[in-house]
py3Dmol code that shows the C-alpha trace and the ligand (Angstrom):
import py3Dmol

protein = """\
ATOM      1  CA  MET A   1       0.000   0.000   0.000  1.00  0.00           C
ATOM      2  CA  PHE A   2       1.263   3.416  -0.893  1.00  0.00           C
ATOM      3  CA  THR A   3       0.125   6.568   0.862  1.00  0.00           C
ATOM      4  CA  LEU A   4      -0.187  10.167  -0.243  1.00  0.00           C
ATOM      5  CA  ILE A   5       2.874  12.125   0.894  1.00  0.00           C
ATOM      6  CA  ASN A   6       2.409  15.153   3.114  1.00  0.00           C
ATOM      7  CA  LEU A   7       3.700  18.383   1.649  1.00  0.00           C
ATOM      8  CA  PRO A   8       6.695  19.697   3.633  1.00  0.00           C
ATOM      9  CA  TYR A   9       5.403  23.310   3.513  1.00  0.00           C
ATOM     10  CA  ALA A  10       2.205  25.280   3.998  1.00  0.00           C
ATOM     11  CA  PRO A  11      -0.206  25.393   1.015  1.00  0.00           C
ATOM     12  CA  GLU A  12       0.495  29.084   0.360  1.00  0.00           C
ATOM     13  CA  ALA A  13       4.288  28.826   0.832  1.00  0.00           C
ATOM     14  CA  LEU A  14       5.152  28.426  -2.872  1.00  0.00           C
ATOM     15  CA  ALA A  15       3.014  31.252  -4.267  1.00  0.00           C
ATOM     16  CA  PRO A  16       3.103  32.877  -6.740  1.00  0.00           C
ATOM     17  CA  ALA A  17       5.138  30.175  -8.549  1.00  0.00           C
ATOM     18  CA  ILE A  18       2.577  27.571  -7.409  1.00  0.00           C
ATOM     19  CA  SER A  19      -0.627  28.793  -5.761  1.00  0.00           C
ATOM     20  CA  ALA A  20      -2.400  27.123  -2.859  1.00  0.00           C
ATOM     21  CA  GLU A  21      -5.286  26.407  -5.237  1.00  0.00           C
ATOM     22  CA  THR A  22      -3.020  24.584  -7.698  1.00  0.00           C
ATOM     23  CA  LEU A  23      -1.466  22.589  -4.843  1.00  0.00           C
ATOM     24  CA  SER A  24      -4.895  21.608  -3.543  1.00  0.00           C
ATOM     25  CA  PHE A  25      -5.765  20.047  -6.911  1.00  0.00           C
ATOM     26  CA  HIS A  26      -2.319  18.836  -7.955  1.00  0.00           C
ATOM     27  CA  HIS A  27      -1.432  17.181  -4.647  1.00  0.00           C
ATOM     28  CA  GLY A  28      -4.859  16.610  -3.113  1.00  0.00           C
ATOM     29  CA  LYS A  29      -6.657  15.381  -6.248  1.00  0.00           C
ATOM     30  CA  HIS A  30      -4.254  14.363  -9.042  1.00  0.00           C
ATOM     31  CA  LEU A  31      -1.537  12.729  -6.921  1.00  0.00           C
ATOM     32  CA  LYS A  32      -4.112  11.213  -4.559  1.00  0.00           C
ATOM     33  CA  ALA A  33      -5.856   9.607  -7.548  1.00  0.00           C
ATOM     34  CA  TYR A  34      -2.584   8.035  -8.741  1.00  0.00           C
ATOM     35  CA  VAL A  35      -2.029   6.608  -5.230  1.00  0.00           C
ATOM     36  CA  ASP A  36      -5.574   5.260  -4.999  1.00  0.00           C
ATOM     37  CA  ASN A  37      -5.372   3.801  -8.518  1.00  0.00           C
ATOM     38  CA  LEU A  38      -2.060   2.025  -7.884  1.00  0.00           C
ATOM     39  CA  ASN A  39      -3.315   0.546  -4.619  1.00  0.00           C
ATOM     40  CA  LYS A  40      -6.274  -0.920  -6.519  1.00  0.00           C
ATOM     41  CA  LEU A  41      -4.047  -2.270  -9.316  1.00  0.00           C
ATOM     42  CA  LEU A  42      -1.322  -3.872  -7.174  1.00  0.00           C
ATOM     43  CA  PRO A  43      -3.087  -6.940  -5.682  1.00  0.00           C
ATOM     44  CA  GLY A  44      -2.289  -9.876  -7.948  1.00  0.00           C
ATOM     45  CA  SER A  45      -0.038  -7.827 -10.223  1.00  0.00           C
ATOM     46  CA  GLY A  46       3.243  -9.356  -9.045  1.00  0.00           C
ATOM     47  CA  PHE A  47       4.512  -5.917  -8.039  1.00  0.00           C
ATOM     48  CA  GLU A  48       2.956  -5.806  -4.557  1.00  0.00           C
ATOM     49  CA  ASP A  49       6.164  -5.908  -2.546  1.00  0.00           C
ATOM     50  CA  LEU A  50       8.316  -3.568  -4.631  1.00  0.00           C
ATOM     51  CA  ALA A  51       9.339   0.018  -4.011  1.00  0.00           C
ATOM     52  CA  LEU A  52       8.164   2.630  -6.502  1.00  0.00           C
ATOM     53  CA  GLU A  53      11.540   2.824  -8.275  1.00  0.00           C
ATOM     54  CA  ALA A  54      11.531  -0.950  -8.786  1.00  0.00           C
ATOM     55  CA  ILE A  55       7.960  -0.972 -10.092  1.00  0.00           C
ATOM     56  CA  VAL A  56       8.769   1.819 -12.546  1.00  0.00           C
ATOM     57  CA  SER A  57      11.914   0.004 -13.669  1.00  0.00           C
ATOM     58  CA  LYS A  58      10.197  -3.374 -14.174  1.00  0.00           C
ATOM     59  CA  ALA A  59       6.540  -2.800 -15.073  1.00  0.00           C
ATOM     60  CA  PRO A  60       5.585  -2.920 -18.759  1.00  0.00           C
ATOM     61  CA  ALA A  61       3.812   0.046 -20.332  1.00  0.00           C
ATOM     62  CA  GLY A  62       0.322   0.216 -18.904  1.00  0.00           C
ATOM     63  CA  PRO A  63      -1.690   1.230 -15.863  1.00  0.00           C
ATOM     64  CA  VAL A  64       0.713  -0.060 -13.158  1.00  0.00           C
ATOM     65  CA  PHE A  65       3.664   1.725 -14.766  1.00  0.00           C
ATOM     66  CA  ASN A  66       1.655   4.905 -15.333  1.00  0.00           C
ATOM     67  CA  ASN A  67       0.316   5.220 -11.802  1.00  0.00           C
ATOM     68  CA  ALA A  68       3.551   4.151 -10.075  1.00  0.00           C
ATOM     69  CA  GLY A  69       5.540   6.501 -12.301  1.00  0.00           C
ATOM     70  CA  GLN A  70       3.257   9.411 -11.560  1.00  0.00           C
ATOM     71  CA  ILE A  71       3.550   8.792  -7.802  1.00  0.00           C
ATOM     72  CA  LEU A  72       7.352   8.587  -7.976  1.00  0.00           C
ATOM     73  CA  ASN A  73       7.552  11.665 -10.195  1.00  0.00           C
ATOM     74  CA  HIS A  74       5.229  13.784  -8.053  1.00  0.00           C
ATOM     75  CA  ASN A  75       6.888  12.707  -4.806  1.00  0.00           C
ATOM     76  CA  MET A  76      10.222  13.934  -6.189  1.00  0.00           C
ATOM     77  CA  TYR A  77       8.636  17.094  -7.636  1.00  0.00           C
ATOM     78  CA  PHE A  78       6.765  18.224  -4.524  1.00  0.00           C
ATOM     79  CA  THR A  79       9.648  17.494  -2.137  1.00  0.00           C
ATOM     80  CA  GLN A  80      12.252  19.434  -4.159  1.00  0.00           C
ATOM     81  CA  PHE A  81      10.479  22.722  -3.304  1.00  0.00           C
ATOM     82  CA  ALA A  82      10.621  24.525   0.031  1.00  0.00           C
ATOM     83  CA  ALA A  83       9.255  27.551   1.792  1.00  0.00           C
ATOM     84  CA  SER A  84      11.576  30.499   2.213  1.00  0.00           C
ATOM     85  CA  PRO A  85      14.340  30.460   3.381  1.00  0.00           C
ATOM     86  CA  ARG A  86      15.541  27.889   0.896  1.00  0.00           C
ATOM     87  CA  GLN A  87      18.878  27.206  -0.794  1.00  0.00           C
ATOM     88  CA  ASN A  88      18.505  29.221  -3.977  1.00  0.00           C
ATOM     89  CA  GLY A  89      21.210  27.670  -6.116  1.00  0.00           C
ATOM     90  CA  PRO A  90      23.520  24.682  -6.415  1.00  0.00           C
ATOM     91  CA  THR A  91      26.804  24.589  -4.519  1.00  0.00           C
ATOM     92  CA  GLY A  92      29.727  22.207  -4.182  1.00  0.00           C
ATOM     93  CA  LYS A  93      30.213  19.337  -6.587  1.00  0.00           C
ATOM     94  CA  LEU A  94      26.785  19.719  -8.217  1.00  0.00           C
ATOM     95  CA  ALA A  95      27.456  23.370  -9.051  1.00  0.00           C
ATOM     96  CA  ALA A  96      30.912  22.449 -10.337  1.00  0.00           C
ATOM     97  CA  GLN A  97      29.519  19.701 -12.575  1.00  0.00           C
ATOM     98  CA  ILE A  98      26.808  21.982 -14.000  1.00  0.00           C
ATOM     99  CA  GLU A  99      29.375  24.693 -14.733  1.00  0.00           C
ATOM    100  CA  LYS A 100      31.688  22.138 -16.318  1.00  0.00           C
ATOM    101  CA  GLN A 101      28.983  20.854 -18.670  1.00  0.00           C
ATOM    102  CA  TRP A 102      26.927  24.003 -19.387  1.00  0.00           C
ATOM    103  CA  GLY A 103      29.363  26.823 -18.647  1.00  0.00           C
ATOM    104  CA  SER A 104      27.052  28.506 -16.143  1.00  0.00           C
ATOM    105  CA  ILE A 105      24.031  27.822 -13.952  1.00  0.00           C
ATOM    106  CA  ASP A 106      21.985  30.218 -16.076  1.00  0.00           C
ATOM    107  CA  ALA A 107      22.887  28.355 -19.277  1.00  0.00           C
ATOM    108  CA  PHE A 108      21.819  25.089 -17.632  1.00  0.00           C
ATOM    109  CA  LYS A 109      18.510  26.608 -16.510  1.00  0.00           C
ATOM    110  CA  ALA A 110      17.851  27.951 -20.017  1.00  0.00           C
ATOM    111  CA  GLU A 111      18.359  24.521 -21.597  1.00  0.00           C
ATOM    112  CA  PHE A 112      16.254  22.815 -18.921  1.00  0.00           C
ATOM    113  CA  VAL A 113      13.346  25.211 -19.485  1.00  0.00           C
ATOM    114  CA  ALA A 114      13.697  24.966 -23.272  1.00  0.00           C
ATOM    115  CA  LYS A 115      13.453  21.172 -23.059  1.00  0.00           C
ATOM    116  CA  GLY A 116      10.372  21.502 -20.835  1.00  0.00           C
ATOM    117  CA  VAL A 117       8.744  23.947 -23.223  1.00  0.00           C
ATOM    118  CA  GLY A 118       9.669  21.771 -26.195  1.00  0.00           C
ATOM    119  CA  LEU A 119       8.170  18.565 -24.810  1.00  0.00           C
ATOM    120  CA  PHE A 120       5.067  17.889 -26.911  1.00  0.00           C
ATOM    121  CA  GLY A 121       2.039  17.092 -24.766  1.00  0.00           C
ATOM    122  CA  SER A 122       2.153  15.865 -21.173  1.00  0.00           C
ATOM    123  CA  GLY A 123       5.312  14.790 -19.432  1.00  0.00           C
ATOM    124  CA  TRP A 124       8.319  15.790 -17.383  1.00  0.00           C
ATOM    125  CA  VAL A 125      11.734  17.362 -17.930  1.00  0.00           C
ATOM    126  CA  TRP A 126      14.478  15.894 -15.756  1.00  0.00           C
ATOM    127  CA  LEU A 127      18.019  16.510 -14.599  1.00  0.00           C
ATOM    128  CA  SER A 128      19.684  13.198 -13.789  1.00  0.00           C
ATOM    129  CA  ALA A 129      23.095  11.834 -12.925  1.00  0.00           C
ATOM    130  CA  GLN A 130      24.750   9.000 -14.804  1.00  0.00           C
ATOM    131  CA  GLU A 131      27.009   6.448 -13.130  1.00  0.00           C
ATOM    132  CA  ASP A 132      30.168   8.480 -13.788  1.00  0.00           C
ATOM    133  CA  GLY A 133      28.622  11.564 -12.147  1.00  0.00           C
ATOM    134  CA  SER A 134      27.957  13.381 -15.402  1.00  0.00           C
ATOM    135  CA  LEU A 135      24.605  15.095 -15.739  1.00  0.00           C
ATOM    136  CA  VAL A 136      21.946  14.766 -18.400  1.00  0.00           C
ATOM    137  CA  ILE A 137      18.669  16.569 -19.169  1.00  0.00           C
ATOM    138  CA  THR A 138      15.939  14.300 -20.557  1.00  0.00           C
ATOM    139  CA  GLN A 139      12.357  14.720 -21.685  1.00  0.00           C
ATOM    140  CA  GLU A 140       9.955  11.991 -20.559  1.00  0.00           C
ATOM    141  CA  SER A 141       6.431  11.668 -21.915  1.00  0.00           C
ATOM    142  CA  GLY A 142       3.492  10.710 -19.741  1.00  0.00           C
ATOM    143  CA  ALA A 143       4.640   9.068 -16.514  1.00  0.00           C
ATOM    144  CA  GLY A 144       8.247   8.539 -17.634  1.00  0.00           C
ATOM    145  CA  ASN A 145      11.106   8.622 -15.133  1.00  0.00           C
ATOM    146  CA  PRO A 146      14.860   8.474 -15.872  1.00  0.00           C
ATOM    147  CA  VAL A 147      15.286   5.384 -13.689  1.00  0.00           C
ATOM    148  CA  THR A 148      14.118   3.467 -16.769  1.00  0.00           C
ATOM    149  CA  HIS A 149      17.392   4.543 -18.457  1.00  0.00           C
ATOM    150  CA  GLY A 150      19.482   3.626 -15.415  1.00  0.00           C
ATOM    151  CA  PHE A 151      19.914   7.287 -14.436  1.00  0.00           C
ATOM    152  CA  LYS A 152      19.585   8.789 -10.968  1.00  0.00           C
ATOM    153  CA  PRO A 153      16.901  11.526 -11.082  1.00  0.00           C
ATOM    154  CA  LEU A 154      17.802  14.768  -9.296  1.00  0.00           C
ATOM    155  CA  LEU A 155      15.348  17.496 -10.327  1.00  0.00           C
ATOM    156  CA  THR A 156      12.144  17.582 -12.328  1.00  0.00           C
ATOM    157  CA  PHE A 157       9.586  20.057 -13.655  1.00  0.00           C
ATOM    158  CA  ASP A 158       6.078  18.768 -14.358  1.00  0.00           C
ATOM    159  CA  VAL A 159       4.846  19.962 -17.747  1.00  0.00           C
ATOM    160  CA  TRP A 160       1.412  18.370 -17.576  1.00  0.00           C
ATOM    161  CA  GLU A 161      -1.110  21.186 -17.928  1.00  0.00           C
ATOM    162  CA  HIS A 162      -2.643  20.293 -14.535  1.00  0.00           C
ATOM    163  CA  ALA A 163       0.609  21.503 -12.951  1.00  0.00           C
ATOM    164  CA  TYR A 164       0.222  25.095 -14.107  1.00  0.00           C
ATOM    165  CA  TYR A 165      -3.024  25.835 -15.899  1.00  0.00           C
ATOM    166  CA  LEU A 166      -4.834  27.453 -12.958  1.00  0.00           C
ATOM    167  CA  ASP A 167      -1.941  29.865 -12.372  1.00  0.00           C
ATOM    168  CA  PHE A 168      -0.359  30.365 -15.806  1.00  0.00           C
ATOM    169  CA  GLN A 169      -2.952  29.059 -18.297  1.00  0.00           C
ATOM    170  CA  ASN A 170      -1.106  28.304 -21.556  1.00  0.00           C
ATOM    171  CA  ARG A 171       2.147  30.028 -20.517  1.00  0.00           C
ATOM    172  CA  ARG A 172       4.258  26.955 -19.830  1.00  0.00           C
ATOM    173  CA  ALA A 173       7.558  28.815 -20.156  1.00  0.00           C
ATOM    174  CA  ASP A 174       6.507  31.380 -17.551  1.00  0.00           C
ATOM    175  CA  GLN A 175       5.573  28.587 -15.134  1.00  0.00           C
ATOM    176  CA  LEU A 176       8.858  26.747 -15.632  1.00  0.00           C
ATOM    177  CA  ASN A 177      10.933  29.895 -15.171  1.00  0.00           C
ATOM    178  CA  ALA A 178       8.963  30.746 -12.000  1.00  0.00           C
ATOM    179  CA  LEU A 179       9.746  27.338 -10.504  1.00  0.00           C
ATOM    180  CA  TRP A 180      13.435  28.236 -10.108  1.00  0.00           C
ATOM    181  CA  SER A 181      12.402  30.627  -7.304  1.00  0.00           C
ATOM    182  CA  ILE A 182      11.062  27.766  -5.136  1.00  0.00           C
ATOM    183  CA  VAL A 183      13.535  24.937  -5.798  1.00  0.00           C
ATOM    184  CA  ASP A 184      15.476  24.016  -2.664  1.00  0.00           C
ATOM    185  CA  TRP A 185      18.866  23.071  -4.101  1.00  0.00           C
ATOM    186  CA  LYS A 186      19.846  21.452  -0.823  1.00  0.00           C
ATOM    187  CA  VAL A 187      17.366  18.671  -1.681  1.00  0.00           C
ATOM    188  CA  VAL A 188      18.700  18.374  -5.230  1.00  0.00           C
ATOM    189  CA  GLU A 189      22.275  18.144  -3.943  1.00  0.00           C
ATOM    190  CA  GLU A 190      21.310  15.428  -1.479  1.00  0.00           C
ATOM    191  CA  ARG A 191      20.036  13.371  -4.429  1.00  0.00           C
ATOM    192  CA  TYR A 192      23.413  13.787  -6.173  1.00  0.00           C
ATOM    193  CA  VAL A 193      25.522  11.441  -4.055  1.00  0.00           C
TER     194      VAL A 193
END
"""
ligand_1 = """\
1
MN
Mn 1.420 16.555 -12.134
"""
view = py3Dmol.view(width=600, height=400)
view.addModel(protein, "pdb")
view.setStyle({"model": 0}, {"cartoon": {"style": "trace"}})
view.addModel(ligand_1, "xyz")
view.setStyle({"model": 1}, {"stick": {}})
view.zoomTo()
view.show()
């Protein structure tokens, strides 16, 4: 049985990048539905005793993969944000690796947003680490997660319309750029170990 995560901040703490109203639907309705759906699908599926990452890595395309993937993705998404004060940029070895590969943090952010804007339809843009520590930005459609490529996911922006339509309507780029103001890079760095 999986349970709906609690958000580690107050509902209004991420505004205006993400409003309390968006959180109430995105976390309280969309994510809750994925949790409820997976719990109904798991009995008899052969995936009952696995962690989310293992289900996403092993399940074939279909409802179990989609619901498990969406839970894993949203759990990582919601917990990478924090109320102020938060760590507003990368430091240490993550900052050094980004600068090595992209030249600057701003150049990395620009490519990340461009890949989110350029993803056709619903999905996620991800920053992940490969086994040698190098970083990669990937676009994943639907419920996709970079664990299916053997990568370690570090940071993700949700580009499903339900993530931003109440606050930004069709302006996906504006939403993605606003998200930088609420990312807690301490969390992202802790994923890069
Ligand atoms: Mn979502």
